[in-house]
C-alpha positions as CSV (number, residue, x, y, z in Angstrom):
1,M,-176.2,104.6,33.4
2,I,-173.1,105.3,31.3
3,L,-172.7,108.8,32.8
4,I,-172.6,107.2,36.5
5,V,-170.0,104.6,35.3
6,T,-167.9,107.4,33.6
7,F,-167.9,109.4,36.8
8,I,-167.1,106.5,39.0
9,T,-164.3,105.4,36.5
10,L,-162.9,109.0,36.6
11,G,-163.2,109.0,40.2
12,L,-161.2,105.9,40.8
13,F,-158.6,107.2,38.2
14,L,-158.3,110.5,40.3
15,V,-157.9,108.6,43.5
16,A,-155.2,106.2,42.0
17,S,-153.3,109.2,40.4
18,L,-153.2,110.9,43.8
19,H,-151.8,107.8,45.5
20,N,-149.1,107.2,43.0
21,K,-148.1,110.9,43.0
22,S,-148.1,110.9,46.9
23,H,-145.8,108.0,47.0
24,A,-143.5,108.9,44.1
25,E,-142.7,112.5,45.9
26,T,-142.6,111.5,49.4
27,E,-139.0,110.7,50.8
28,I,-139.3,107.9,53.4
29,Q,-137.1,107.7,56.5
30,P,-134.4,105.0,55.7
31,Y,-134.3,101.8,57.7
32,E,-132.8,98.5,57.3
33,T,-134.8,95.2,57.9
34,L,-132.8,92.8,59.9
35,Y,-135.2,90.1,60.4
36,Q,-138.8,89.3,59.0
37,S,-141.4,86.7,60.1
38,G,-144.8,87.5,58.7
39,N,-145.7,90.8,59.7
40,F,-143.2,91.1,62.4
41,E,-140.0,92.8,61.6
42,I,-136.6,93.9,63.3
43,R,-135.2,97.2,61.9
44,F,-132.3,99.5,62.4
45,Y,-133.5,103.1,61.9
46,P,-130.3,105.6,61.7
47,Q,-130.5,109.1,63.1
48,A,-132.9,111.5,61.6
49,I,-133.9,115.1,62.3
50,L,-137.5,115.6,63.7
51,A,-139.8,118.2,64.4
52,S,-142.0,117.3,67.3
53,V,-145.0,118.7,69.4
54,V,-146.3,117.3,72.7
55,M,-150.0,117.5,72.8
56,N,-152.6,116.9,75.8
57,G,-154.7,113.9,75.4
58,N,-154.3,110.6,73.5
59,L,-153.7,110.4,69.8
60,D,-157.2,110.0,68.8
61,K,-158.1,113.4,70.5
62,S,-154.8,115.1,69.5
63,R,-154.0,113.7,66.2
64,N,-155.5,116.4,64.0
65,S,-154.1,119.3,65.9
66,G,-150.7,117.8,66.3
67,F,-150.8,117.5,62.6
68,R,-151.9,121.0,61.8
69,V,-149.1,122.4,64.1
70,L,-146.5,120.5,62.5
71,A,-147.8,120.9,58.7
72,G,-147.6,124.7,59.4
73,Y,-144.1,124.7,60.3
74,I,-143.2,122.8,57.0
75,F,-145.6,124.9,54.9
76,G,-143.9,128.0,55.9
77,G,-144.5,128.7,59.5
78,N,-140.9,129.3,60.3
79,E,-138.7,132.4,60.5
80,E,-137.6,132.0,56.9
81,N,-140.9,131.2,55.2
82,Q,-139.4,128.1,54.0
83,K,-141.4,125.4,52.6
84,I,-140.2,121.8,53.6
85,A,-141.0,118.6,51.8
86,M,-143.2,116.3,53.5
87,T,-141.8,113.0,54.5
88,A,-142.8,109.7,55.9
89,P,-143.4,108.3,58.5
90,V,-145.2,110.6,60.7
91,R,-144.2,109.2,64.3
92,M,-146.7,109.2,67.3
93,S,-146.4,107.9,70.7
94,N,-148.6,108.2,73.8
95,T,-148.3,108.4,77.6
96,A,-150.9,108.4,80.3
97,D,-151.9,112.1,79.6
98,S,-150.2,113.5,76.6
99,S,-149.1,112.3,73.1
100,T,-146.3,113.3,70.8
101,M,-146.2,113.8,67.0
102,S,-143.2,114.1,65.2
103,F,-142.4,114.7,61.3
104,V,-139.2,113.3,60.1
105,L,-137.6,116.1,58.0
106,P,-135.8,115.6,54.7
107,S,-132.5,114.0,54.6
108,E,-130.7,116.8,52.7
109,M,-131.5,119.3,55.7
110,N,-128.7,120.3,58.0
111,F,-129.7,120.3,61.7
112,N,-127.8,123.6,62.4
113,Q,-129.4,125.4,59.5
114,L,-133.1,124.4,60.2
115,P,-135.5,127.3,60.0
116,E,-136.7,128.2,63.4
117,P,-140.4,127.5,63.9
118,L,-142.8,130.5,64.7
119,N,-144.8,128.0,67.0
120,K,-142.8,127.7,70.1
121,D,-144.3,124.4,70.9
122,I,-142.4,122.8,68.2
123,V,-139.2,121.1,69.1
124,L,-136.5,120.4,66.6
125,H,-134.2,117.6,67.5
126,R,-132.0,114.6,66.2
127,S,-133.5,110.9,67.2
128,E,-131.1,108.4,68.2
129,P,-130.0,105.5,66.0
130,A,-132.3,102.7,67.2
131,Y,-133.2,99.1,66.6
132,A,-136.9,98.5,66.6
133,A,-139.3,95.7,66.5
134,V,-142.1,96.3,64.2
135,V,-145.7,95.0,63.5
136,R,-146.8,96.1,60.2
137,F,-150.5,96.6,59.5
138,G,-152.8,98.4,57.0
139,G,-155.8,100.6,57.0
140,Y,-156.8,103.7,58.9
141,T,-155.9,103.6,62.6
142,S,-157.1,104.6,66.1
143,N,-155.9,104.2,69.7
144,R,-157.9,101.0,69.9
145,E,-156.2,99.7,66.7
146,I,-152.8,100.8,67.9
147,E,-153.4,99.0,71.3
148,M,-154.3,96.0,69.5
149,H,-151.2,95.9,67.5
150,K,-149.0,96.6,70.5
151,K,-150.2,93.4,72.1
152,E,-149.4,91.4,69.0
153,L,-146.0,92.8,69.0
154,I,-145.4,92.3,72.7
155,A,-146.5,88.7,72.4
156,A,-143.9,88.3,69.3
157,L,-141.3,89.6,71.2
158,E,-142.1,87.4,74.2
159,K,-142.2,84.3,71.8
160,L,-138.6,85.2,70.6
161,G,-137.3,85.8,74.2
162,I,-136.6,89.6,73.4
163,S,-137.1,92.2,75.9
164,H,-138.1,95.7,75.4
165,K,-138.0,99.2,77.1
166,G,-141.8,99.8,76.5
167,N,-141.4,102.9,74.3
168,F,-143.8,102.2,71.7
169,E,-144.5,104.4,68.6
170,Y,-146.8,104.4,65.9
171,L,-145.3,105.3,62.4
172,G,-147.8,106.2,59.6
173,Y,-146.5,105.9,56.2
174,N,-149.6,107.3,54.2
175,A,-151.1,110.7,53.5
176,P,-154.6,111.1,55.1
177,Y,-156.0,111.2,51.7
178,D,-154.5,107.7,50.5
179,V,-157.2,105.4,50.2
180,F,-155.7,102.2,48.6
181,D,-152.7,100.3,49.6
182,R,-152.6,101.9,53.1
């Protein structure tokens, strides 16, 4: 019994250490919270440099393949074999027949000096500065979860009399191995 409790304790300690390490070393794209009520926020996101890939199918079907393509780029799959730090959030969006995944590149990178991706499906670009309405939620997610929170976001916007353009994104801030505090 003592051996089982020891293994469980060590396992929890390891998971918590990985969680703290991943959050301590991951640069997060800056934003300014302009309004907050419960889990609803209005944020301002300044321009950022993104590496993006468009995939066939919805996020549930293409999330892993998109992540592998973009991870390949930042893990050295570029003409300079340069490793690039992982940042947060990972940005994802859906259309009827495709989805897009984007990695925000580290803030110290210069757009004109980015290493060229070996995978020609990757597009390097700058995001536009943007105001965004946000519903914060936790846990692991799926298309079903995203659609549920999208409806919640639309209802909050309607309640406040705010119109929207309908260009919804999911921003994931946690590494896949983060178990706690998602």
